[in-house]
N, C-alpha and C positions, 0 to 999 in steps of 0.2 A: 601564567604561571607552567611553570616545569611537571611533569610529569613526574620527576623522580622528587621536587621537592612537596608534591603532592601528595605522594607513597610517601616519602619517612613524614611527612604531617599529620596524616594517617594513623601508620602506626605506631605513633608518638601518643596522642592521643587514644588508642583505643589501650595501647599498652598503662598506660594513665589509671584508664577508667577500670580495668581488669587489677590492677596491682590494689587502686581503693576498695572494690571488693575483695580480695583476698584480706586485705588489713582489719577490713570489718570481719569477716567469716572468720578469721583467727583470733578476734574478738582484743584486738591492740589497738582498733578506732573504732571511739562511739563513733553511731549513724550519727547523733547531732550533728555532730563534727565535721562528715564527712558529706554530706548534701551538697556545700559550698565546692568540692571536689569534683564530684559529682560531674556539678552544674557546671564548672570550669574543662572540664573534660568531653562535655556532650557539647559543648561553644564552639570547643577547638574542632570539633571529630567537626561541625555541622560545618563551618567556615572552612577546613580542607577538603570535604565534601562537594561543595557547594562554591564550585571557584566564581561562577557572575557573579555569588551576592560577595564574598573578598573582594574580588574587584570592586562592585558598586561602592564596600565598606571603605576602601582604598582611594578610590576616587572622590571620595563623602569626603577627606580626609589627608586630603592632596597628597596621598603619598605615590610614587611611579613606580614602584614594584611589589605588585601583591603578597605575595610571600610576608615583604612586611611589615604590611599591616597586622598577616593571620602572628607574628610576633610582639606586635604594637597589642592587644587582644591578649596575649599570651602574660605581658609586663602588665596591665592594664588587670588582671583577672587575680595576677601574687603582691599587688596592693593590696585590693578588694582582701584578700584570705589574712594578708597580716594587719589590716585593720583590726580585722574578725577576732584574730587569735590574740592580737593584744588589747583588746576587751576586754574575752577573756583571762587572760592575765591577770588582768589590773583588777575582775571582781573577785579572783578564787585568792588572789592576795591580799586584799581586804578582807575576804572572810576567815582567812589564816589567818588576821592581826587580829579581829574580833575573838574568832576560837581560842588565841594565846590567852588574850586579856582575864575570856572566860573563865579556862580553865585556871592560870593565876589567880582567880578571883574563890573560885570553887575550892583550891588548892588554901588558899590565907582562912575561908569558913573553914575547912576541916582541922587544922591545925589547931582553933580558936577552941573549938570544940572537946578534941585532944587533950589541951591547958585543961580542959574545967573539967573534965572528969577527969 
């Protein structure tokens, strides 16, 4: 792997990790959602630093140019994050729907009691 590509990969992965910690510190990102991002940054950092591991991974996957394996790992981790956040959004959508229904029922009960009194 070219040293220039390795340096860029190390800087990008450290930048990602630093950025996530900044978002957590500023309370713009919840810790429970940041774990997957931090894990991804660490995996990318380890692969960027440990050239032989990246080359072995590329060989196992049948990839000729090792930095392409780093890109593939990044895409795979991105897909995992998309799946995770899709599950979170789905759960929140279901909870919002249920809360809306409960509020409507409570509103109906309140109006019923107002009419009786």
